[in-house]
N, C-alpha and C positions, 0 to 999 in steps of 0.2 A: 389874697395870699396864694391861692392855688394858681392863679393866672401868672403871677410872678415866678413861682416855682417852675411852671411849665416853660416859660420863656427862657429861664436860666438853663433848663435841661436841653432845650432845642439849641441854644447857643453853644453849650458844651459839646453836643453831638456834632454840630457843624464844624467847630474848631478841631475836634478829633478827626473827622473825615478829611479836613483840609491838611492836617498834619500827616496822615497816612498817605495822602496823594503826593505831598511834597517829598516824603521819604521814598516812595516808589520811584518818583522821577529822579531823585538823587542817586539811588542805587542803580537804576537803569543807566544813567549817564556815566556812573563810575565803571560799570561793567563794559560799556561801549568803549570808554577811554582805555580801559585795560586791554581789551581785545585789539584795539588799534595799535597800542604800544607793542603788544606781542607780535602782531603782523609786521610792524616796522622793524622789530628786532630780527624776525626771521628773514626779512628782505635784506637787512644790513649785514647779517652773518650768513654766508652760504651754507646750506644744509643739504643732507641727502637722507633719504628714507632707508633705514636698515631694520632688520628684525631684532626685536628685544623680547625679553621674557615677560609674560603677564602675571607670573607668580614665582615664588621661590621654588627652584627645582633641586632636589637632592641628588647626590651621587648615585648613579646606576638607574635612575628613573628614565623611562621612555618619554620622548618629547612628542607631544600630540599637537594637532592644529590649534587647539584651544590654548596652548601654552605660548604661542608666538603672536606678535603683532608688528606692524610697520610703524616706526616712529622717526621724527626728524632728528638728525644727529649732525652737529657741526662738522663740516668737511675737514677742518683743520685738526680735529681730534678724533678722526675715525680710527677704530682699533684695527689691528692687523687681521687679515683673513676673516672679514666679517661676511654676513649673509644679507643680500638685498634682493630686489625683484629680479635682477638678472641671474643671481645665484641664490635661489630660495633654499631655506633650510629643510623644507618639506616639499618634495616633488611628488606629483601623481604617479603612482605605480612603483615608487620606491618604498623599501622597508623603513621602519622608524629608526631614528637615531636615539642614542642614550647619552645622558650627561656623564662626562668623565670627571667633572668637578662640580662643586655646588655653584649654582647660578642664582643670583639674587633677583628680586623684582626689578623690572625695567633695565636689567643689565643686558648689554649687547651679546648676542651669540657669536662665538668665535670658533674657528676650526680646531683649536687646541683644547676646547672645552667640551666638544661633542664628538661622538664617534662617527665613523662612516655609516651610510645607510645599511641597516641590518647588523651593525656591530654590537659589541657588548662592552661592559665595564668590568670584566673579570668574572670570577666564579659566582659572586653574589647576584649578579644579574641573570645568570643561567639557572639558578635554583627557582623552581616553581613554589607556589604557596604550599607550605607544609613539608617541603623537602629539606634535607640536610646533606652536606658534603662529607664523604668518608673515604679515607685513603686505604688502599689494599696493596700489600707488598707483592711484587711479582718478580719473575726472572725470565730467562729466555724461553723456557718451556711453558711456564704457567701464563706468560704474557703474550702468547701467540706469536712468538719470534719477532716481536717489535713491530707488528703490523697494525697495532691498535691506534686509533685516532680519536681525538675529542669529537663527540657526537655519535660514535659507534655504540651499539648495544651488545651486551654480552650476557651469557648464562654463567652463573657462579657455581662451581662444584666444590664440595668439601670432602677431603680424604683424611681419615683418622681411624684410631682403634677404638672399638666399642667394647666396653666391659659390661656384661650383663650377669644377672644372678640366675636367671632361668637356664637350667641345664639343657633344655630343648632348643634354645636359640644359639647358633654358632657364634663363638667369640673370635674376633680378629679384625683386620682392616676392612673398611667399607668406604665406598665413594657414593655420595648422594648429591643430587641437584637441590640446592637450597634457595637460590634466587634465579629468576629468569627475566630476560629483557631489561637488565639494569643499564642505564645510560651513563656513558663515560663523559665527564666534563673537563678533565685535564689529564695529561700524561706528564709525569714528573712535575716540573714547575711551569709548564706551558699549557695554555688553553686555546692556542691558535689551531684552527681547523685546516689551514692551508699548508700543512707540512707534508711534503711528498716523500721524504726519505724515511726508511725504516729506522726506528730508534729503539735500542734495547733499554726499556724503562725499568726503573727500580720500584716505582709506585704508580698506581693509577688512582684517580679520584672519581668516585661515582656519586650520582645524585640519588638519594634514597630516603624513604620515610624513616621516622625514629624507630619503628619496630624493625625495619630492615637493617638499620644501622646496628641495633642491638644484636640481631642474629649474625650479622657479618663479623662484629667484634668478638662474639663468643666463638664463632667458627674459626676465626683467625688465631685465637689464643689456644685453641684445643686441637688444631690439626693444620692441614695445608690446603690452601685455596688455589683453584685453577680456573682460568677463564676460557670460555668458548665463544668465538665471535659469531654474531648473527648476521645474515645477509641484510642489505639495505632495504630490500622490499619484503623481507620475511615478516609476516604478521601472524605466524602460527604461535600457539601457546603450548609449551612443553608440559607434559603431565608429570606425575611422580616418577622419578628415576632413582634407583638405588641398586648398586652392584657390590656384592661381597666376594670373598675368595671362592666360596663354593659355587655360587651362580656363575662366576667368571669361567670356572673350569667345567661347568656342567655337571657338578656332583650334587646328587639329591640326598639330603639328610635322611637317614633311615631312622625309623621309629624303634625305640627299644621295646621288645616284647616281654611282657611279664611271664616269668617261668613259673608254671603251676607248682606249688609245693605239695609234697606227698602228705597224705593224711597221717597225723601223728597218732601213735598208740602207746599207752603207758601200761606197764606191767610190774608186778613184784614177784620175786622168786622166793619160794618157801621149800624147805627140805623136810621131807617126811620119810624118815628112815634113811635108806640109801637112794631115794628117788627125789629129784629136783623138779618142782612144779612151778609153772608161770601162771599167775592169776592176773587177768586184765582189770585195771582200775581206771576211773576217770582222770584225765590229765588236768592238773591244777595250774599249769603255766601255758 
């Protein structure tokens, strides 16, 4: 009985191995036939290698070498202004491009969907991690006569009236440096940096942290803001700057001196006959 069981088991294993061998041969033949069919399709339809996306790229994202690959594309349906080996989307020594629209996986890159090398997709692509955009109202005087450009850095001064309770602190207008080295990312409604003509702006947009935004909003609502343009190569850091009317005119606040009070003496008058006498008594008040 055991011999019969063993023979049946060996026969089953042999049949199973033969079935696996046949399946492998069938799958291999199918893959070879599919590859040959694809090769014939490529040969029958003229194609050209162009750059396509290897992942979905969102608006404003930088395009890196890992995001692009060459793929065959039918010549009859080539998109306009595509990128290929003669016109690569990423060239050595050039700055990265950014997506001006959403680009899907395996979608061809086109000139209308990406910026020029080193370009941007608006304010959102210029804000660094943790930064916010904030608009400041300016005029001819506070806006440096229209010579501000996106990419410049400015110091922000606040001028307003300070009301204090301490009588020793002078009350009046004061000008104070509240933010230094703030970057401008837009002038009015433009973020283009290649503007050569001076423009009298009504607002400038700065990139700042949430804490700086809160300080600028409070300062703008309680006083007047003025901007001071920094040099392109200036890497100095301004310290605390504050000027009031007294320091502007060089007037030193005098300390009030306490006037010593005369020692008090208390007396009572009594009449004794025709004589009036004064008798000293302790003061009760």
